[in-house]
C-alpha positions as CSV (number, residue, x, y, z in Angstrom):
1,M,4.1,-84.3,-12.6
2,S,6.8,-86.6,-12.5
3,S,10.4,-85.7,-11.4
4,I,11.7,-86.5,-15.0
5,T,9.2,-84.2,-16.9
6,G,9.8,-81.5,-14.3
7,V,13.4,-81.6,-14.7
8,S,13.2,-81.9,-18.5
9,S,10.9,-78.9,-18.5
10,Y,13.4,-76.7,-16.6
11,A,16.3,-77.9,-18.6
12,S,14.5,-76.7,-21.8
13,Y,13.8,-73.3,-19.9
14,L,17.4,-72.8,-19.3
15,S,18.6,-73.9,-22.9
16,L,16.1,-71.2,-24.1
17,V,17.7,-68.7,-22.1
18,R,21.3,-69.7,-23.3
19,N,19.9,-69.2,-26.8
20,L,18.7,-65.9,-26.3
21,S,21.8,-64.6,-24.7
22,N,23.9,-66.2,-27.2
23,G,21.8,-64.7,-30.0
24,Q,21.9,-61.1,-28.4
25,N,25.8,-61.4,-28.1
26,N,26.1,-62.3,-31.8
27,V,24.0,-59.4,-32.8
28,D,26.1,-56.9,-30.5
29,T,29.4,-58.5,-32.0
30,L,28.3,-57.8,-35.8
31,S,26.9,-54.1,-34.8
32,Q,30.3,-53.5,-33.3
33,Q,32.2,-54.7,-36.3
34,L,30.0,-52.7,-38.8
35,T,30.2,-49.7,-36.6
36,T,34.0,-49.7,-36.0
37,G,35.2,-51.6,-39.5
38,I,37.4,-53.9,-37.6
39,K,36.9,-57.4,-36.8
40,S,37.7,-57.1,-32.9
41,S,39.6,-55.0,-30.4
42,N,40.4,-58.3,-28.8
43,L,43.9,-59.1,-30.3
44,A,43.1,-62.9,-29.4
45,A,40.6,-62.8,-32.5
46,Y,43.5,-62.6,-34.9
47,G,45.4,-65.6,-34.3
48,A,48.4,-65.9,-36.1
49,D,48.2,-62.2,-37.3
50,T,48.4,-60.9,-33.9
51,Q,52.0,-60.1,-33.7
52,K,52.1,-58.7,-37.2
53,L,49.3,-56.5,-36.1
54,L,51.0,-55.3,-33.3
55,D,54.1,-54.3,-35.2
56,L,52.1,-52.5,-37.9
57,R,50.5,-50.5,-35.0
58,A,53.6,-49.8,-33.3
59,E,55.2,-48.3,-36.5
60,M,52.1,-46.1,-37.2
61,A,52.4,-44.9,-33.6
62,R,56.0,-44.1,-34.0
63,R,55.3,-42.3,-37.2
64,D,52.5,-40.3,-35.7
65,S,54.9,-39.2,-32.7
66,Y,57.4,-37.9,-35.5
67,V,54.5,-36.0,-37.2
68,Q,53.4,-34.5,-33.9
69,N,56.9,-33.4,-33.3
70,I,57.0,-32.0,-36.7
71,N,53.6,-30.1,-36.3
72,T,55.2,-28.6,-33.0
73,A,58.4,-27.4,-34.4
74,S,57.1,-26.4,-37.9
75,P,55.1,-23.2,-37.3
76,R,58.1,-21.9,-35.1
77,V,60.5,-22.4,-37.9
78,A,58.0,-21.0,-40.5
79,A,57.6,-18.0,-38.3
80,T,61.4,-17.6,-37.9
81,D,61.6,-17.7,-41.6
82,K,59.2,-15.0,-42.2
83,V,61.1,-12.7,-39.6
84,L,64.5,-13.3,-41.4
85,T,62.9,-12.5,-44.7
86,A,61.9,-9.3,-43.3
87,L,65.2,-8.6,-41.8
88,E,67.1,-9.3,-45.1
89,K,65.0,-7.0,-47.0
90,M,65.5,-4.4,-44.4
91,A,69.3,-4.7,-44.8
92,S,69.2,-4.9,-48.4
93,D,66.8,-1.8,-48.7
94,W,69.1,0.3,-46.3
95,Q,72.0,0.1,-48.8
96,S,70.1,2.4,-51.0
97,S,71.0,6.1,-51.4
98,N,67.4,6.9,-51.0
99,L,67.4,5.8,-47.2
100,M,71.2,6.7,-46.8
101,P,72.3,9.7,-48.8
102,F,76.0,9.8,-49.9
103,E,76.0,13.3,-48.5
104,P,74.5,15.0,-45.3
105,G,73.2,17.7,-47.3
106,P,73.3,21.5,-46.6
107,P,73.5,22.8,-43.2
108,S,70.6,25.3,-42.0
109,V,72.0,28.2,-40.1
110,T,69.7,30.6,-37.8
111,T,70.6,34.1,-38.0
112,P,72.8,35.0,-35.3
113,Y,71.4,36.8,-32.2
114,N,73.6,39.6,-31.3
115,S,72.8,40.7,-27.8
116,H,74.3,44.0,-28.0
117,P,74.6,44.8,-31.7
118,D,76.4,48.3,-31.0
119,A,79.1,46.3,-29.2
120,M,79.7,43.2,-31.4
121,S,77.7,42.1,-34.6
122,L,78.8,39.3,-36.6
123,S,77.5,36.7,-39.4
124,V,78.5,33.4,-40.5
125,D,79.8,32.3,-43.8
126,T,78.4,28.7,-44.3
127,D,80.5,28.2,-47.4
128,K,83.6,28.5,-45.6
129,S,82.4,26.7,-42.6
130,S,82.1,23.2,-41.2
131,M,79.8,22.8,-38.4
132,T,78.4,20.2,-35.9
133,V,74.9,18.7,-35.9
134,G,73.0,20.0,-32.6
135,A,75.4,22.7,-31.9
136,R,74.4,25.9,-30.1
137,Y,77.3,28.2,-30.9
138,T,78.0,31.0,-28.4
139,V,80.4,33.8,-29.5
140,T,81.7,35.8,-26.6
141,A,84.0,38.9,-26.6
142,V,85.9,40.2,-23.8
143,P,88.7,42.9,-23.5
144,S,91.9,40.9,-24.3
145,Q,94.2,39.6,-21.8
146,N,97.4,40.0,-23.6
147,G,96.5,42.3,-26.6
148,S,96.7,46.0,-27.0
149,N,93.5,48.0,-25.6
150,G,90.9,47.6,-28.2
151,S,91.7,44.0,-28.8
152,F,89.1,41.2,-27.9
153,D,89.5,37.7,-26.9
154,V,86.6,36.1,-28.8
155,T,85.6,32.6,-27.5
156,V,83.4,30.3,-29.3
157,T,81.7,27.3,-27.6
158,D,79.4,24.8,-29.4
159,G,77.7,23.6,-26.3
160,L,78.9,20.1,-27.0
161,G,82.3,20.3,-25.3
162,G,84.1,22.1,-28.2
163,K,85.8,25.5,-27.2
164,T,88.2,27.9,-29.1
165,T,89.5,31.5,-28.5
166,R,91.4,33.9,-30.6
167,S,92.3,37.5,-30.1
168,I,91.0,40.0,-32.7
169,N,91.4,43.8,-33.2
170,L,89.2,44.9,-36.1
171,K,91.1,48.2,-36.3
172,T,94.8,46.7,-36.5
173,T,94.6,43.1,-37.3
174,P,92.9,42.1,-40.6
175,P,92.1,38.2,-40.7
176,S,95.2,36.1,-41.6
177,D,92.9,33.4,-43.0
178,G,91.2,35.2,-45.7
179,K,87.8,36.9,-45.8
180,G,86.5,36.4,-42.2
181,Y,88.1,34.9,-39.2
182,N,88.3,31.0,-38.9
183,F,87.6,29.6,-35.5
184,T,88.6,25.8,-35.2
185,M,86.7,24.0,-32.5
186,S,88.7,21.6,-30.1
187,G,87.0,18.9,-28.0
188,G,83.8,17.1,-28.2
189,P,82.0,15.6,-31.1
190,G,82.7,18.9,-33.2
191,D,86.5,18.6,-32.7
192,G,88.1,20.0,-35.8
193,A,85.0,21.8,-37.0
194,V,85.8,25.3,-38.4
195,L,83.4,28.3,-38.2
196,N,84.0,31.3,-40.5
197,L,82.8,34.4,-38.9
198,N,82.7,38.1,-40.1
199,F,82.5,41.0,-37.6
200,D,80.8,43.8,-38.6
201,K,81.4,45.4,-35.2
202,L,83.4,44.5,-32.4
203,T,83.9,47.4,-30.0
204,A,82.8,46.1,-26.5
205,A,82.2,42.9,-24.6
206,S,79.0,41.1,-25.9
207,N,77.8,37.8,-27.0
208,S,76.0,36.3,-30.0
209,T,74.5,32.9,-30.4
210,F,73.2,30.8,-33.4
211,T,72.2,27.1,-33.9
212,V,72.9,24.7,-36.8
213,S,70.9,21.9,-38.0
214,W,71.1,19.5,-41.0
215,P,67.7,18.8,-42.3
216,Q,68.5,16.1,-44.6
217,A,70.8,14.4,-42.0
218,D,68.1,14.9,-39.3
219,Q,65.5,12.9,-41.7
220,M,67.8,10.2,-42.0
221,K,68.5,10.0,-38.3
222,D,64.9,9.7,-37.7
223,R,64.7,6.9,-40.4
224,A,67.5,5.1,-38.8
225,E,65.8,5.2,-35.4
226,G,62.5,4.2,-36.5
227,A,64.2,1.1,-38.5
228,M,66.0,0.2,-35.1
229,R,62.5,0.3,-33.3
230,D,61.3,-1.9,-35.9
231,L,64.3,-4.4,-35.7
232,Q,63.9,-4.3,-31.9
233,E,60.3,-5.5,-32.6
234,Y,61.3,-8.3,-34.9
235,M,64.0,-9.4,-32.4
236,N,61.1,-9.5,-29.7
237,Q,58.8,-11.4,-31.8
238,R,56.5,-13.9,-29.9
239,F,55.3,-17.2,-31.0
240,G,52.5,-18.4,-28.6
241,D,53.9,-18.3,-25.3
242,R,57.4,-17.9,-26.4
243,Y,60.1,-15.4,-28.0
244,L,61.4,-16.7,-31.0
245,F,64.8,-15.5,-30.5
246,A,65.4,-15.9,-26.7
247,G,66.9,-19.1,-26.9
248,S,65.9,-21.3,-24.0
249,R,64.7,-18.1,-22.0
250,Y,61.4,-18.6,-23.4
251,S,59.6,-16.0,-21.4
252,T,62.4,-13.6,-21.5
253,E,62.3,-10.6,-24.0
254,P,65.6,-11.1,-25.6
255,A,66.4,-7.2,-27.0
256,T,66.2,-4.2,-24.8
257,N,66.6,-0.7,-26.6
258,L,69.0,-0.9,-29.4
259,M,69.6,2.8,-29.4
260,A,71.0,2.5,-25.6
261,T,74.3,4.2,-25.1
262,K,75.5,5.8,-21.6
263,Q,74.1,9.3,-21.8
264,T,76.7,12.0,-22.0
265,S,75.9,15.6,-21.1
266,K,77.9,18.6,-21.4
267,V,77.3,21.9,-19.3
268,T,79.4,24.6,-21.1
269,L,79.8,27.7,-19.3
270,N,79.9,30.3,-21.9
271,G,82.4,33.3,-22.1
272,A,85.7,33.9,-20.6
273,L,85.4,35.8,-17.3
274,V,82.8,35.8,-14.5
275,N,81.7,38.7,-12.3
276,A,81.2,39.2,-8.6
277,D,77.7,38.2,-7.6
278,D,76.9,36.3,-10.8
279,Y,74.9,33.2,-9.7
280,Y,75.3,29.9,-11.4
281,E,72.9,26.8,-10.6
282,V,72.8,23.5,-12.3
283,T,69.9,20.9,-11.6
284,V,70.7,17.2,-12.2
285,N,67.8,14.8,-11.6
286,G,66.0,17.3,-9.5
287,Q,69.1,18.2,-7.3
288,S,70.2,21.6,-7.7
289,F,74.0,22.6,-7.2
290,G,74.6,26.4,-6.9
291,Y,77.3,28.9,-6.4
292,Q,77.4,32.9,-6.4
293,I,80.8,34.3,-7.3
294,Q,82.4,36.2,-4.2
295,P,84.6,39.5,-4.7
296,G,87.7,37.6,-3.7
297,D,87.0,34.5,-6.0
298,P,89.0,33.9,-9.3
299,K,86.9,35.3,-12.0
300,T,87.3,32.4,-14.1
301,L,85.1,29.6,-15.6
302,T,87.6,27.2,-14.8
303,F,87.2,27.9,-11.2
304,L,83.4,28.2,-11.2
305,A,83.2,24.7,-13.1
306,Q,85.4,23.1,-10.7
307,T,83.1,24.5,-7.6
308,L,79.8,23.2,-9.1
309,S,81.4,19.8,-10.0
310,T,82.8,19.2,-6.4
311,Q,79.4,19.7,-5.1
312,M,77.9,17.4,-7.7
313,K,80.3,14.5,-6.8
314,A,79.5,15.3,-3.1
315,A,75.9,14.7,-3.9
316,D,73.6,12.9,-1.2
317,P,71.9,10.6,-2.6
318,T,75.0,10.0,-5.0
319,L,74.3,11.1,-8.8
320,P,74.2,7.9,-11.0
321,M,77.0,9.0,-13.2
322,T,80.5,10.3,-13.4
323,V,81.3,14.0,-13.1
324,S,84.4,15.7,-14.5
325,T,85.3,19.2,-15.7
326,A,87.9,20.6,-17.9
327,N,88.2,24.0,-19.7
328,G,85.2,25.6,-18.0
329,I,83.0,22.5,-19.3
330,I,81.2,20.0,-17.0
331,T,80.7,16.5,-18.3
332,L,78.4,14.0,-17.0
333,V,78.3,10.4,-18.1
334,G,75.7,8.1,-17.0
335,N,76.4,4.7,-15.3
336,D,73.9,2.8,-16.9
337,P,73.3,2.8,-20.8
338,C,69.5,1.9,-20.1
339,K,68.7,4.9,-17.9
340,S,68.6,8.7,-18.9
341,F,69.1,11.6,-16.6
342,T,67.9,15.3,-16.8
343,V,70.0,18.4,-16.6
344,S,69.2,22.1,-16.6
345,S,71.0,25.3,-15.6
346,R,70.3,28.8,-15.0
347,V,72.6,32.1,-14.7
348,Q,71.7,35.1,-12.7
349,N,74.1,37.8,-13.9
350,A,75.1,40.6,-11.6
351,A,73.6,44.1,-12.3
352,T,75.3,46.1,-14.9
353,V,75.9,49.8,-15.3
354,E,74.5,51.7,-17.9
355,N,77.0,54.4,-19.1
356,S,77.0,57.4,-21.4
357,I,78.8,60.2,-22.6
358,S,77.1,63.7,-22.9
359,T,77.0,65.4,-26.1
360,P,79.9,67.4,-26.6
361,S,79.3,71.3,-26.5
362,T,81.6,74.3,-27.3
363,T,82.2,76.3,-24.1
364,Q,84.4,78.8,-25.6
365,T,84.3,79.9,-29.3
366,A,87.6,80.6,-31.1
367,T,88.5,84.5,-31.8
368,T,91.7,85.8,-32.8
369,T,92.7,86.0,-29.3
370,Q,91.3,82.8,-27.8
371,A,91.2,79.1,-28.5
372,Q,87.9,76.9,-28.9
373,I,87.2,74.9,-25.9
374,D,85.0,71.8,-26.2
375,R,83.6,69.9,-23.2
376,F,81.8,66.6,-22.4
377,T,81.2,64.4,-19.7
378,L,81.2,60.6,-19.0
379,N,78.1,59.4,-16.9
380,G,77.5,56.5,-14.8
381,A,77.8,55.3,-11.2
382,G,80.7,52.8,-12.3
383,V,81.7,51.1,-15.1
384,D,81.8,47.3,-16.2
385,I,84.6,45.1,-17.6
386,G,84.0,45.2,-21.4
387,D,82.4,48.9,-21.6
388,T,84.0,51.1,-24.4
389,F,84.4,54.7,-24.1
390,E,85.5,56.7,-27.3
391,F,85.6,60.3,-28.6
392,T,86.6,61.8,-31.9
393,V,88.2,65.0,-32.7
394,A,87.8,66.0,-36.3
395,V,89.7,68.9,-38.2
396,G,88.0,70.1,-41.2
397,D,84.8,69.1,-42.7
398,V,84.2,65.4,-43.6
399,D,81.8,66.3,-46.4
400,D,84.6,68.6,-48.0
401,P,87.7,66.9,-47.2
402,Y,89.8,69.0,-49.4
403,N,88.0,72.2,-48.6
404,Q,87.1,72.6,-52.5
405,K,83.6,73.5,-51.6
406,Y,84.9,76.1,-49.1
407,Y,87.2,77.6,-51.5
408,T,84.3,78.0,-54.2
409,A,82.1,79.7,-51.6
410,H,85.1,82.0,-50.5
411,P,87.2,82.6,-53.7
412,D,88.9,85.5,-52.2
413,E,90.5,83.7,-49.1
414,P,93.7,82.0,-49.5
415,K,94.0,78.2,-50.2
416,D,96.0,77.1,-47.4
417,L,93.6,75.1,-45.0
418,P,94.6,71.8,-43.9
419,P,92.8,68.8,-45.2
420,Y,90.2,66.8,-43.2
421,Q,91.5,64.8,-40.5
422,S,90.0,62.9,-37.5
423,Y,91.7,61.7,-34.3
424,T,89.7,58.9,-32.4
425,V,90.6,57.8,-29.0
426,R,88.9,54.5,-27.7
427,Y,89.3,52.7,-24.3
428,T,87.8,49.3,-23.3
429,V,87.8,48.6,-19.6
430,N,89.5,45.4,-19.3
431,D,89.7,43.0,-16.1
432,T,93.2,43.9,-15.3
433,D,92.7,47.6,-15.3
434,F,89.4,47.0,-13.3
435,D,91.4,45.1,-10.7
436,A,93.9,47.8,-10.7
437,G,91.0,50.4,-9.6
438,T,89.5,51.5,-13.1
439,T,86.1,51.3,-11.7
440,T,84.8,54.7,-12.2
441,V,84.2,57.1,-15.2
442,A,86.7,59.3,-13.9
443,A,89.4,56.7,-13.8
444,V,88.1,56.0,-17.5
445,A,88.4,59.6,-18.4
446,D,92.1,59.6,-17.2
447,K,92.6,56.4,-19.5
448,L,91.3,58.4,-22.5
449,R,93.3,61.5,-21.6
450,E,96.4,59.2,-21.5
451,Q,95.7,57.5,-24.8
452,F,94.9,61.0,-26.6
453,A,98.1,62.3,-25.4
454,N,100.2,59.6,-27.0
455,T,98.1,59.9,-30.3
456,K,100.5,60.0,-33.5
457,P,100.3,62.1,-35.3
458,A,99.6,64.5,-32.4
459,P,96.2,66.4,-33.1
460,P,96.2,70.2,-33.2
461,V,94.1,70.0,-29.8
462,S,95.4,69.8,-26.3
463,I,93.4,67.8,-23.5
464,D,93.1,68.8,-20.1
465,A,95.4,67.5,-17.3
466,M,95.0,63.8,-15.7
467,G,93.0,63.8,-12.6
468,S,90.4,66.4,-13.7
469,G,87.5,64.2,-13.3
470,A,84.9,62.6,-15.6
471,G,84.4,65.7,-17.5
472,I,86.9,66.0,-20.5
473,S,87.9,69.5,-22.0
474,L,89.7,69.8,-25.3
475,T,91.4,73.1,-26.3
476,S,92.4,74.0,-29.8
477,N,96.1,74.8,-30.5
478,T,94.9,77.5,-33.0
479,M,92.7,80.6,-32.8
480,L,90.6,82.2,-35.5
481,D,92.7,83.0,-38.8
482,P,92.1,86.5,-40.0
483,N,92.6,85.1,-43.5
484,H,89.7,82.9,-42.9
485,P,86.9,84.8,-40.9
486,N,84.3,82.5,-41.9
487,R,86.2,79.4,-40.3
488,I,85.1,79.9,-36.7
489,Q,85.0,76.3,-35.7
490,Q,88.6,75.0,-35.1
491,F,87.6,71.4,-34.6
492,S,84.6,69.4,-33.9
493,T,84.1,66.6,-31.0
494,T,81.9,63.7,-31.0
495,G,81.7,60.9,-28.4
496,R,79.9,57.8,-27.3
497,A,79.8,55.0,-24.7
498,V,79.2,51.5,-25.9
499,N,78.0,49.3,-22.9
500,G,79.5,45.8,-23.0
501,S,77.9,43.1,-21.2
502,L,79.3,39.9,-19.8
503,D,76.0,38.2,-20.1
504,N,77.2,34.7,-19.1
505,T,75.2,31.9,-20.0
506,M,75.3,28.0,-19.5
507,T,74.5,25.6,-22.1
508,V,73.2,22.2,-21.5
509,A,73.4,19.6,-24.3
510,T,73.3,15.6,-24.6
511,L,75.8,14.5,-27.0
512,P,74.9,12.4,-30.0
513,P,75.8,8.8,-30.0
514,E,79.4,8.0,-30.5
515,A,80.3,5.3,-33.3
516,D,80.9,1.6,-32.0
517,A,84.4,0.4,-31.9
518,L,84.4,-2.0,-34.7
519,T,87.0,-4.5,-33.3
520,D,87.2,-8.2,-33.7
521,I,86.1,-9.8,-30.4
522,P,87.9,-13.0,-29.4
523,Y,85.5,-15.8,-29.6
524,V,84.4,-17.5,-26.1
525,D,82.1,-20.3,-25.5
526,P,79.4,-19.3,-24.7
527,P,79.9,-16.0,-26.6
528,D,79.5,-13.0,-24.5
529,L,76.3,-11.1,-24.8
530,P,75.9,-8.2,-26.9
531,F,75.0,-4.7,-25.0
532,Y,71.3,-4.8,-26.1
533,D,70.6,-8.4,-24.3
534,T,68.3,-8.3,-21.6
535,D,70.9,-9.9,-19.3
536,Y,73.9,-7.8,-20.5
537,L,74.1,-5.9,-17.5
538,T,73.7,-8.6,-14.9
539,K,75.5,-11.4,-17.0
540,R,78.3,-11.0,-19.5
541,S,77.6,-14.6,-20.9
542,N,74.4,-16.9,-20.6
543,P,74.4,-20.1,-22.5
544,D,70.5,-20.1,-22.4
545,A,70.6,-17.2,-24.6
546,Y,72.2,-19.4,-27.5
547,R,70.5,-22.7,-26.5
548,K,68.3,-23.9,-29.4
549,S,65.5,-26.4,-29.7
550,Q,66.0,-30.1,-30.8
551,V,63.3,-32.4,-32.2
552,G,63.6,-35.9,-33.4
553,I,61.6,-36.3,-36.8
554,D,62.7,-39.7,-37.9
555,D,64.7,-42.6,-36.8
556,G,68.2,-41.4,-36.4
557,L,67.3,-37.8,-37.7
558,N,67.1,-35.0,-35.0
559,I,67.0,-31.2,-36.2
560,T,68.4,-28.5,-34.0
561,Y,66.4,-25.5,-34.8
562,G,65.8,-21.8,-33.8
563,V,67.6,-18.6,-34.0
564,S,69.0,-16.4,-31.4
565,A,68.9,-12.5,-31.0
566,D,72.6,-12.7,-30.2
567,E,73.5,-14.3,-33.7
568,K,76.3,-12.4,-35.5
569,G,73.7,-11.4,-38.2
570,F,71.6,-9.5,-35.8
571,Q,74.6,-7.8,-34.0
572,T,76.0,-6.6,-37.3
573,L,72.7,-5.2,-38.5
574,V,72.4,-3.5,-35.1
575,Q,75.7,-2.0,-35.5
576,A,74.9,-0.8,-39.3
577,F,72.0,1.2,-38.0
578,R,73.7,2.6,-35.0
579,M,76.4,3.7,-37.3
580,A,74.1,5.2,-39.9
581,R,72.6,7.3,-36.9
582,V,76.1,8.4,-35.9
583,A,76.6,9.6,-39.4
584,A,73.7,11.7,-39.3
585,T,74.8,13.4,-36.2
586,N,78.5,13.8,-37.2
587,P,78.3,15.6,-40.7
588,G,82.3,16.4,-40.4
589,K,82.7,12.5,-40.5
590,Y,79.5,11.7,-42.4
591,T,81.2,10.1,-45.6
592,E,83.4,7.9,-43.3
593,Y,80.5,6.8,-40.9
594,I,78.3,6.2,-43.9
595,D,80.4,4.2,-45.9
596,K,81.1,2.0,-42.7
597,S,77.3,1.6,-42.2
598,R,77.0,0.5,-45.9
599,E,79.6,-2.0,-45.4
600,L,78.1,-3.2,-42.2
601,M,74.5,-3.5,-43.9
602,S,76.1,-5.5,-46.6
603,Q,77.9,-7.8,-44.0
604,A,74.7,-8.0,-42.1
605,S,72.8,-9.0,-45.4
606,D,75.3,-11.9,-46.1
607,Q,75.1,-13.3,-42.6
608,L,71.4,-13.1,-42.3
609,R,71.0,-14.9,-45.7
610,S,73.4,-17.7,-44.2
611,I,71.1,-18.0,-41.1
612,H,68.1,-17.9,-43.1
613,S,69.4,-20.8,-45.5
614,K,69.6,-22.9,-42.4
615,V,66.1,-22.1,-41.3
616,A,64.8,-22.7,-44.7
617,S,66.6,-25.9,-45.0
618,D,65.2,-27.2,-41.7
619,L,61.8,-26.0,-42.7
620,A,62.0,-28.0,-46.0
621,T,63.4,-31.1,-44.1
622,L,60.4,-31.0,-41.6
623,E,58.0,-30.6,-44.4
624,S,59.5,-33.3,-46.6
625,T,59.7,-35.8,-43.7
626,K,56.5,-35.1,-42.7
627,T,55.2,-35.9,-46.3
628,T,57.3,-39.3,-45.9
629,H,55.6,-40.1,-42.9
630,A,52.0,-39.4,-44.2
631,S,52.9,-41.6,-47.3
632,A,54.2,-44.6,-44.9
633,N,51.2,-44.1,-42.6
634,A,48.8,-44.5,-45.5
635,T,50.6,-47.9,-46.5
636,L,50.4,-48.9,-42.8
637,T,46.8,-48.1,-42.7
638,D,46.1,-50.4,-45.6
639,R,48.0,-53.3,-44.2
640,I,46.3,-53.0,-41.0
641,A,43.1,-53.0,-42.4
642,G,43.9,-55.9,-44.5
643,I,44.2,-57.7,-41.3
644,E,41.5,-56.4,-38.9
645,G,39.1,-55.0,-41.6
646,I,35.6,-56.4,-42.5
647,D,33.6,-56.8,-45.4
648,P,30.7,-54.3,-44.6
649,T,28.4,-56.2,-47.0
650,E,28.9,-59.5,-45.7
651,V,28.7,-58.3,-41.9
652,A,25.4,-56.4,-42.7
653,A,23.9,-59.6,-44.1
654,R,24.9,-61.7,-41.1
655,L,23.7,-59.1,-38.8
656,S,20.3,-59.2,-40.4
657,T,20.0,-63.0,-40.1
658,A,21.2,-62.8,-36.5
659,M,18.5,-60.2,-35.7
660,N,15.9,-62.2,-37.6
661,T,16.7,-65.2,-35.5
662,L,16.9,-63.5,-32.2
663,Q,13.4,-61.9,-32.8
664,A,12.1,-65.5,-33.6
665,S,13.5,-66.7,-30.4
666,Y,11.8,-64.0,-28.3
667,T,8.6,-64.9,-30.0
668,V,8.8,-68.5,-29.1
669,A,9.9,-67.8,-25.7
670,G,6.9,-65.6,-25.2
671,Q,4.3,-68.1,-26.2
672,T,6.1,-71.1,-24.0
673,K,4.4,-71.6,-20.6
674,K,5.9,-69.9,-17.8
675,L,8.3,-72.3,-15.9
676,S,10.4,-71.7,-12.9
677,L,12.1,-73.6,-10.0
678,L,9.4,-72.4,-7.5
679,N,6.6,-74.0,-9.7
680,Y,8.5,-77.0,-10.0
681,L,9.2,-77.7,-6.3
682,A,5.6,-76.8,-5.9
């Protein structure tokens, strides 16, 4: 083979290889165009349209970015819109009398429990009374400090810090305020409440208790508290990994307990006096504080309350509360509105003496020469303050006061008998006499002798001398009248002892919530946090709580969106529900508080509507702007397609031709003799 022939053959070989490679590249390019729908991903292929294409792509990318921003913000704004719709409905619904009645309804009063019915028995006139929700009324009667013997100082406590005392003597003092006795409470949430009590009996120291509830108001209170729990849940709504209303504190729950308030508990020492050896104990958060009354101690509730409160103030560990006392009532106020505490109490009263009076008997019958003598004895190892002893001497027949039956039965006897008359002597052991030595039944017998001697008009009977002991003898001043031989009994005697009991008790009660102060708070920037905010106890203000999100949705158009749980509308709605709850627990001021609650509900509705309108406007702006971007992107897509787009039919035809050509080239190459550089050199 000549050198020229060899070179020519090898050149033909290389040309064949190049043709096959170009054919394959042409097929690949046409296949990619048909698959992607564009002429080329290489901008150099577009020549003069390159810059125009870049501008169109940049504008589309910018609008896609805005759409992405909108898609991020819209769901949160839409969720906020739904929550505000629910809150507006809540505020609107609660202005209805179905949820907030105009009146608290009638009270339900339990039947008074009279611990010693023979000593004191009372009833409550609810029509003439105004009482307090949650009150446990304790009525305690003790011998009067200043009144005459037989008078009682009656103290009423409500267990909520209210207390009042007035002196009553059923024998001598009719009520000055109409039927029944009015007791006007002083102190605590029941200040000014009036109890009208009717006393069927009041002859010795005793106590009675009864409780008051307001079913309709209680139901409203339950509804209000349920609504507040719902409101708290709305305020703590999450969207994805964020709280909707927490501002920029994305992972911080914005609202704590909306019903939180500093716990105020009252420990009321019921009664007026204490006895030696009485033991009182108060337990606070598991720590017990107790004291036993010593013989030399003042027998007052004030002394006891001060002693117990002093122990509490010196507690170790320190109690998380403020302790104070006044008027025999211990007040405990918690330091933290979000933390409650437990309080309980017990009283161990000293043993009491059960006294009695033996049945009077006639030890000497009247004759024409001797008087009638009756005798009875006061029994007991001692006496208690508040015990009452009495006896009655009666002349004549109570069933025949004017002796008409007797005259009918004895028509021959003269009609000169005196009419029926009774003389009652009663003595109640009071603390003054007890401290002065009236501690035995013999001393009490002398008190009865003293009173009997001072009875006016004087009875036709004489009593034995002072110092004659626990047995009392009564001698008639007359003897058997010969003109009335059938009238042997000159007088009759009855006696009884009514055991009083100073069964002191302690009542523990947590006061109902008080009304929030409705005062305008000066504006500061950033605003102070409301009490229910999570950061309230550690920070009085926190700009993160109010900081809202901002998003760009178009050229020169940024939207600041979001609502904070500290917005005025939320605060007003919380105040409205708290006021409704206060109304339910203060029937004496129900109308005043319920009117305030309705007014606040109306304000909250307006404020929420204003907030909602901004949210709705933002949502509408986001949607309309997104629609604008979508329309613009459709136009951009068409314009870009006009530059880089292909005719699928044309490209398919060219691809078919290129593939046929390539196939033919491979066929020719397969039939050509093999030729290589190695063959040529050989």
